[in-house]
N, CA, C and O of each residue as an XYZ file, in Angstrom:
268
protein
N      -1.595    104.472    205.776
C      -0.256    103.964    205.730
C       0.476    104.595    204.552
O      -0.041    104.692    203.439
N       1.627    104.993    204.831
C       2.420    105.599    203.767
C       3.633    104.721    203.493
O       4.268    104.195    204.407
N       3.918    104.588    202.274
C       5.106    103.820    201.915
C       6.266    104.788    201.718
O       6.123    105.832    201.081
N       7.383    104.434    202.260
C       8.542    105.322    202.152
C       9.453    104.812    201.046
O      10.344    103.996    201.280
N       9.223    105.285    199.892
C      10.099    104.954    198.767
C      10.855    106.210    198.393
O      10.278    107.284    198.225
N      12.108    106.054    198.273
C      12.913    107.214    197.890
C      12.984    107.267    196.374
O      13.466    106.343    195.719
N      12.504    108.339    195.852
C      12.529    108.485    194.395
C      13.628    109.461    194.028
O      13.429    110.676    194.042
N      14.778    108.924    193.702
C      15.891    109.743    193.281
C      15.861    109.846    191.763
O      15.566    108.872    191.071
N      16.163    111.018    191.258
C      16.153    111.165    189.805
C      17.261    110.327    189.165
O      18.364    110.216    189.700
N      16.954    109.759    188.046
C      17.943    108.978    187.310
C      18.938    109.910    186.647
O      18.630    111.068    186.367
N      20.128    109.398    186.398
C      21.148    110.196    185.718
C      20.682    110.492    184.292
O      20.131    109.629    183.608
N      20.910    111.690    183.880
C      20.512    112.098    182.533
C      21.394    111.374    181.518
O      22.610    111.322    181.703
N      20.823    110.818    180.458
C      21.626    110.064    179.479
C      22.738    110.884    178.846
O      23.801    110.345    178.537
N      22.512    112.183    178.645
C      23.551    113.018    178.041
C      24.764    113.122    178.957
O      25.899    113.139    178.481
N      24.534    113.191    180.273
C      25.655    113.244    181.215
C      26.429    111.938    181.221
O      27.654    111.939    181.344
N      25.722    110.828    181.089
C      26.382    109.535    181.053
C      27.238    109.392    179.805
O      28.358    108.883    179.871
N      26.724    109.833    178.679
C      27.480    109.758    177.422
C      28.687    110.681    177.482
O      29.772    110.315    177.029
N      28.509    111.867    178.034
C      29.627    112.813    178.164
C      30.709    112.240    179.069
O      31.896    112.368    178.772
N      30.310    111.613    180.164
C      31.276    110.992    181.060
C      32.003    109.857    180.371
O      33.206    109.686    180.566
N      31.296    109.079    179.569
C      31.916    107.981    178.848
C      32.971    108.497    177.865
O      34.082    107.968    177.819
N      32.633    109.523    177.081
C      33.587    110.064    176.110
C      34.761    110.749    176.792
O      35.890    110.670    176.307
N      34.510    111.418    177.908
C      35.596    112.056    178.647
C      36.556    111.003    179.191
O      37.774    111.168    179.124
N      36.005    109.934    179.722
C      36.837    108.851    180.228
C      37.635    108.203    179.103
O      38.820    107.913    179.267
N      36.996    107.978    177.976
C      37.684    107.388    176.830
C      38.816    108.288    176.334
O      39.898    107.798    176.011
N      38.578    109.586    176.271
C      39.616    110.524    175.842
C      40.780    110.551    176.834
O      41.941    110.605    176.430
N      40.470    110.515    178.124
C      41.529    110.514    179.132
C      42.369    109.244    179.043
O      43.593    109.299    179.162
N      41.722    108.111    178.833
C      42.449    106.850    178.697
C      43.337    106.880    177.453
O      44.466    106.390    177.492
N      42.844    107.444    176.358
C      43.638    107.527    175.129
C      44.863    108.413    175.319
O      45.964    108.054    174.903
N      44.673    109.565    175.944
C      45.807    110.487    176.166
C      46.823    109.861    177.113
O      48.027    109.941    176.870
N      46.355    109.247    178.174
C      47.286    108.621    179.115
C      48.001    107.419    178.491
O      49.174    107.177    178.776
N      47.301    106.675    177.647
C      47.954    105.558    176.952
C      49.051    106.050    176.019
O      50.125    105.451    175.949
N      48.789    107.131    175.309
C      49.807    107.723    174.441
C      51.003    108.205    175.254
O      52.149    108.005    174.853
N      50.743    108.827    176.374
C      51.830    109.313    177.224
C      52.664    108.156    177.769
O      53.893    108.228    177.782
N      52.003    107.097    178.216
C      52.738    105.933    178.709
C      53.564    105.314    177.585
O      54.704    104.905    177.805
N      52.994    105.243    176.383
C      53.750    104.698    175.252
C      54.994    105.548    174.976
O      56.091    105.017    174.807
N      54.814    106.868    174.934
C      55.950    107.736    174.630
C      57.042    107.628    175.682
O      58.227    107.609    175.349
N      56.654    107.556    176.948
C      57.662    107.509    178.010
C      58.294    106.127    178.101
O      59.513    106.014    178.234
N      57.484    105.073    178.032
C      58.010    103.750    178.340
C      58.567    102.998    177.137
O      59.533    102.248    177.285
N      57.986    103.176    175.947
C      58.341    102.289    174.854
C      58.945    102.963    173.632
O      59.711    102.333    172.903
N      58.622    104.214    173.392
C      59.099    104.873    172.173
C      60.589    105.160    172.291
O      61.033    105.778    173.258
N      61.338    104.720    171.330
C      62.781    104.966    171.313
C      63.154    105.931    170.195
O      64.264    105.871    169.666
N      62.246    106.805    169.841
C      62.502    107.751    168.781
C      61.858    107.349    167.472
O      62.003    108.058    166.476
N      61.137    106.211    167.445
C      60.512    105.754    166.206
C      59.326    106.623    165.829
O      59.114    106.895    164.647
N      58.553    107.063    166.806
C      57.386    107.902    166.543
C      57.712    109.368    166.784
O      57.344    110.228    165.984
N      58.388    109.649    167.862
C      58.681    111.035    168.226
C      59.977    111.493    167.572
O      61.014    111.594    168.227
N      59.908    111.764    166.294
C      61.099    112.165    165.531
C      61.301    113.675    165.577
O      61.377    114.336    164.541
N      61.387    114.202    166.769
C      61.571    115.648    166.894
C      62.969    115.976    167.407
O      63.165    117.007    168.049
N      63.908    115.139    167.139
C      65.268    115.403    167.564
C      65.576    114.728    168.884
O      64.779    113.948    169.405
N      66.709    115.033    169.399
C      67.165    114.383    170.621
C      66.548    114.984    171.879
O      66.592    114.356    172.937
N      65.974    116.187    171.794
C      65.418    116.821    172.992
C      64.291    115.983    173.587
O      64.297    115.702    174.785
N      63.321    115.579    172.760
C      62.199    114.792    173.249
C      62.667    113.404    173.679
O      62.175    112.860    174.668
N      63.608    112.835    172.944
C      64.137    111.525    173.305
C      64.792    111.567    174.679
O      64.561    110.679    175.499
N      65.592    112.569    174.935
C      66.259    112.691    176.229
C      65.270    112.980    177.354
O      65.439    112.490    178.470
N      64.240    113.771    177.069
C      63.209    114.052    178.060
C      62.474    112.771    178.445
O      62.244    112.511    179.626
N      62.110    111.978    177.450
C      61.429    110.723    177.729
C      62.365    109.722    178.403
O      61.930    108.927    179.237
N      63.634    109.759    178.048
C      64.615    108.879    178.677
C      64.726    109.182    180.161
O      64.787    108.267    180.983
N      64.752    110.457    180.505
C      64.790    110.835    181.917
C      63.493    110.447    182.612
O      63.507    110.085    183.788
N      62.371    110.520    181.897
C      61.098    110.094    182.464
C      61.075    108.600    182.746
O      60.473    108.159    183.725
N      61.730    107.822    181.892
C      61.818    106.377    182.129
C      62.566    106.108    183.429
O      62.137    105.286    184.239
N      63.674    106.795    183.624
C      64.429    106.609    184.857
C      63.620    107.058    186.067
O      63.668    106.416    187.117
N      62.885    108.142    185.934
C      62.075    108.652    187.038
C      60.998    107.655    187.437
O      60.733    107.472    188.625
N      60.371    107.004    186.451
C      59.287    106.058    186.722
C      59.782    104.645    186.989
O      58.991    103.773    187.347
N      61.075    104.406    186.820
C      61.622    103.084    187.091
C      61.425    102.095    185.964
O      61.496    100.886    186.184
N      61.176    102.588    184.749
C      61.006    101.701    183.586
C      62.404    101.378    183.060
O      63.184    102.290    182.788
N      62.731    100.084    182.914
C      64.058     99.758    182.406
C      64.215    100.191    180.958
O      63.328     99.960    180.137
N      65.323    100.807    180.650
C      65.513    101.288    179.282
C      66.865    100.928    178.698
O      67.059    101.084    177.493
N      67.807    100.453    179.499
C      69.043     99.959    178.910
C      69.620     98.875    179.754
O      70.671     98.327    179.421
């Protein structure tokens, strides 16, 4: 009698850690982008009116109320 057990290799711990850090970095970058587009009114992004106007147009594009 043979037992049919499927022995699949476990995920390598280094790949799991790399995936965790990649996910964390992506969440951080996307959170910063959402903050800049939705909430920043020039307090952090003090690079003149160009970035402010770009983010303002992004707010309208995404439907975030801004005025």
